[in-house]
N, C-alpha and C positions, 0 to 999 in steps of 0.2 A: 504494500500500500504506500502511496506517495506521502511524503511529509506534508503536513497540513497547509503549509504556505507555498507548496510547489504545485506545478502544473506539468503534466505530460499529456501528449495527444497521440494515441495509437490510431492506426488506420488499417482497414482491411477492405478487400473488394468482395462484394456479395451481390449476386443477381444483377450484374451490369450496373452496379452502383458502388460508391465508396462510402464506407461507414467510418466516421471520425468519432473516436471515443476519448473525450477529455477526462482526465482523472485529477482530482484535487480541487484547487481553487483558481478561479480566473479573476484577477484584479488588475489594477493599473500597473503593478510591478512586473507582470508576466503576460499581459494580454497579447504581446507581440508573438508569443509562441502559438497561440490559437490563430492569430492573423496569418502567420507564416504557413500554417497547415492548410488553411483555406486558400490562400494565394497560390500555393503549390498545386492544388487541385484545379483551380481556375486556369492557371498557365498551362496545365496539361490537358485542357479542354475536357476535364471530367466534371460534368455539370449535373450529375444526379448524386446528391449528397444526403446522407442520413447522419444526423448528429445524435448519437446514443449517449445520453447524459446520465446514465445509471451511476457512474462513479464521480460525478461532479457534485461537490458539497457546498460550493459558494460561487456566485457570479456577481460581479460589480456592474455598474452602469457601463463601464468600458467594455466589458465582456458582452453585455447585451447588445451594444452597438455593433460589435463584430458579427454577432449572429444575424442581426437585422440587415447589415450591409451584405453579408454573404447571401442571404435569401434574395435580396434585390439584385445583386450582381449575377447570381445564377439565373434568375428569371430573365434578365436582360440578354443572357446568352442562350436562351431557350431551354434552360434547365430548371431544376427545382431543388429546394432544401426542405427537408422534413426533420422533425425532432421527436425523440421518443425516450421513454424510461426516465421521466423527470421524477426526482425525489420530491417528497412533500414540500420541502423548503424551496427547491427550485420552482416547483409548480406554483407556489404562492407568489414568488417573484414574478413569474410570467403572468399570473392573474392580476396582480396589483398594477403592473405596467401595461396591461392590455396585450401583451405579446401572444397570449393564448388565443386572441381573436384575429391577429394579423399574420401569425405563422401557423404552419401545418404541424400540429402537435398530436402525437399518438401514444397509446398506452404501452406498446411494445414494438420491437424491431420488425416483426413480421408485418404488422399493420402499417408501419412507416414505409417499408419497402413496397408494399402493395399500393401506397398512395403516390408513388413516384410516376 
């Protein structure tokens, strides 16, 4: 398990999509790690992304901005971003900010992949 102040982003290909799995915390000190993972996929023209947030335990406004911009950038390239496996804490953040209304959020990875 990652140190509570750290962030790692694993990725895997599944069903013609890329699944990004951030682990730990996303905040202003490490948001560039998440940005880099997204940018790498966009530059490789991989435009079907699933963000599996099962191991994410904190996200700041900077992290939320990266997710929102990823969804918009993917849509502009004819792709889509979907989100799944939100913990109760992350789900509350999405609800408070309204992100659950503007992003495609699903209960599990299978449903997220099916929504692409």
